[in-house]
N, C-alpha and C positions, 0 to 999 in steps of 0.2 A: 125193528128199524134197520134199514140197510145203510151201512156206512162204507163208503168207497174212497179209495185213494186215487187222486187225479192221475198219478203216474200209472196206476193199474189200467185205467181207461185208455191212456195213450199207448201202453204196451199192447193192450187188447186190439185196438183199432189197427195198429201197425201189423199185428199178426194176422188179422183178417185180410189185410192188403197183400202181405208177403207170403203168408202160409209157410213160414220158415223161422224156427226159433233162433237159429244162429244169425240170420240177417237182422232180426229185430234186436237181438242182444248187442250186436255190433253197432247198430244205428244209435242206440241209447247208451253205449259204453257201459253195459252191465253184463253179468253172467247169465247163461241160459237158465240156470235154476231160479234166478230172480224173475225171469219172464214166466216160468212154469208156476211159481208160487203165486204170482199176480193173477194168472188165469184160474188157478185153483181157488183163490179167495172169491173171485167173481162167481164162479160156479157154485160155491157154497152159499154166497149171498142170495143168488137167484134160484138155488135148488134146481139146477139144470146142467146139461152138458153143452158146452159151447163149441167144442172141436172134437172131431173123430180122426183117427189115424188108420190108414190102410197099412196093416202090418207087412203085407207082402211087398208093396212098392214104397212104403214109408211116406205116403202122401198125406198131407194134412188137409182136412176138409172142414168147412164151417157148417155147423148144424143150422136148422131153421131158427132155433132160439138164438144162436150166435148172430145170424143175419139180422134178426129183429133187434137184438141189443145194440148192434153196431149202428143201426139207423138212429137210435136215441143217443148213443155215445158221440156220434158225429155232431149232432145238434148241441150237446152239452159242451164239447170241446170248442165248437164255433162260438157259443155264447161266452165262454170263458176268454177266448181270444178278443172278442169284441169288448168285454168288460175291461180287460187289461189295457187295450188300446185307448179306451175312453178315459180310464183313470190316468194313464200316462199323459193324455192331452190336458186333463184337469191340472195335473201337477206342474205342467209347463206354464200355467197361468196365461196361455196364449189362445188365440182363436184360429184353429186350423181350417182354412177356407179353400175349397176346391174351385178352380177357375179354368173352364174350357177356353182355349185361345180366342175363339171368335167372340164369346161373350165378354172376355177380358177387355178386348179392344173396344167393343161397343158400349159396355156397361160400367166397368170398374172405375175408369177415370172420372165418370160423372158422379160417383158417390164418395170418392176419396176425399173430396173437399169437406163433406159433412163429417166423415170420420176424423179428419184432422182437426176440425173445429171442436170436436169432443175429446181430443187427445187420445184417440183410439186406433189410429192407423198403425202405430208402432206395435200394437198388440196382435195384428193379423200376420199369420204365417201363410203366404199363398202357395198353393200346390197346383201347377199348371199341367193339365192332362186333357185328353179327349173325354167326352161325356161317358163313354162305356167304361173306361178305367176309373173315372171318378165315382161312378155308381158302385163299382166293386169295392173301392176304398171306403165309401160310406157304409156299406154293408159289413165290412170288416171292423168298423169303428175307428179307422185311421183318421177320419175327418170329422170335425164338428158339424160342418155344413158345407154345401157346395152349390154353386150356380151350375145348372145342367140344361143341356138342350135335349129335346126329345120330339118325336113325331106323334107321340101320345101324351096327353096331359098328365096321366098318372100311370105308373107301370108296376112298381114293386110294392107288395102289401106291407113290407116292413118299413117303408119310407113315407115321410110326410112331405107333400108338395105345396108350395105357395106359388101360384101362377103370376109371372111378372109381365108377360107380353108374348106376342107372336111375330114371326118374320116369315118371309117367303123364300123359297129356293128359286134360283134363276140360272139361266145359261149365260155364259160370257164368251164372246168371240173376238178374234183379232181382225185387223184391217183387211186381210186377204180372204176372209171367210165370205161365202156367198150370202150369209145372213147379216153381215155387218150393217147394212142400210136398213134393216128391219127394226121395229120397235118391240115386237113380241115374237114368240115362237111356240109351236106345238112340240111337246116332248117327242112325239113320233117322228119329227123331222131329224132327230138326232140318231136315227137307226143306223145310218152308214157313217157316222162321225166318230172320230177318235176322242174319247172322253178323258178329261183330267179332273180329279176330284180329291177329297180327303180320304185318309186311310180308314180302316175298319174301327178305329177307336172313336170316330166321330159319328154323329147322328146322320151325316150325309149318306153313309153306306146304306142305312135303313130307308132313307128317303128315296134314294135312287132305285132300290129294290121295289119299293111301293109303286113308283112311276112305271118301272119296267113291267111289273105284274099287270098293271092296268092297261098297258099298251102292247102286251104280248110279244115282247122281244127282250133279248139280253144285250145291254149296251156294251160297246167295245171300249172298256176302260184300259187305257194304255199306261197311265201313271197315277199313283196315289201319293199324297204328301200330307204332312201335318202342319204345313205353313201356307196361309192364304196368299201371301205375297209371291211365293214360289209358283203357285197355281196361276196367279194373274200374269206373272212374267212369262211363263210358258205359253199362255194363251196369246199374249202380246207378240210372242215370237212365232205365232201361228202353228204351234205344235199340235193343237187340238182345241176342242170346245170344253170350257170349264163348267162344272156343275157345283154351285156354291150358294150359300145363304147370302141374301142381299146385304145384311149387316156386316159381312166380312169383306165387302168390296171397297177398295180405295179408288175413287174416281180418277180416271186417266183417259186421255183422248184416243189412245190406240187400242182401247178395249171397250166393246159395246155390251151393255147389260140388257139381257132379253128376258123379261118375265114370261111365264108360261100362260098360254091361252087356256089350257086344260081346266075344265070346270071342277073336276075332282082331282085334287092334288094334296099331298101331305104338307102340313105347315111345320115350321120350326118353332116349337113351343119352348119358351124360356121360363125356367122354374128355379126357385130357391128351395133346396131339398135337405132334409136331415132325417136321421133315424127316428122313428116314432118313440122309441124308448130312451132317447138321448135327453139327459137332464143338463141344462145349461146353467152356468153361474150367472149372477146378476149382470156382470160385465159382458159376458157372452150374449146374454139376452138383449142387452142394450145395443150391441153391435148388430145382431140379427135384425132387430127392429129398425135400426137406421138403414141397413141395406135394403130391407123390404120396402120401407116407406119411400125412400128416394129412387128405388128401381121402378116402382109403379108409376112414378111421375115421368118416366122416359117416354 
């Protein structure tokens, strides 16, 4: 039976990364012999050599066995981090919910009433980020569940997706734009335009890449924001053409919304997402069911 100390695994992984005993010892505030003994224990456990040293140049190299072990150690340490984060969430007796700004505006106020009626709204801790960052937090176990936007219905094999609905991406233009009197637009017509959109934490960046690939040109993105109102205000000031999901738009007379003619175009898929291995408490399950039930009515 192989018995390992978690600290030994952390020391080992850090040594693989840094290839220097003194750096690892300083990082963990321990002595170099402590690191050496940890590596020795692992080598005895696995009956292999994990590192070799070039005596002439004093360079530390990771053996093939060491590289293989590190792949598994990274997975182990990641699972432990997820487990710790998940248990921390359980201990708070709260429901940590990820909310992308666009879906928060479109979706969350509509289900808050039902949560309030069941005296559950106070149990929700909202975390507002872009979908890309929320996915990372889900994978790390920092969130119990998250609303997420995506141009694909399902993406990561470790996550479970409940589909809530779809939305379209649109162009928005100000009064001085040559397109202001139009009702729709081809994405290819934006080739010479200055584009204003969301930053890389939002699904819009993937959507615009997809549109661009299908139309064989790279759009001239002059500004990226994490605030839909900022994007609309810049468009209203005729700084450029906005690229934005329809649900994020606030109606105003000085901004024209232009759906795309393009037959093939990415959709903004709205999902309720959690880790497949996440075990929810009865209260958390009730909150999740209320969110899903009332979201699908939108």
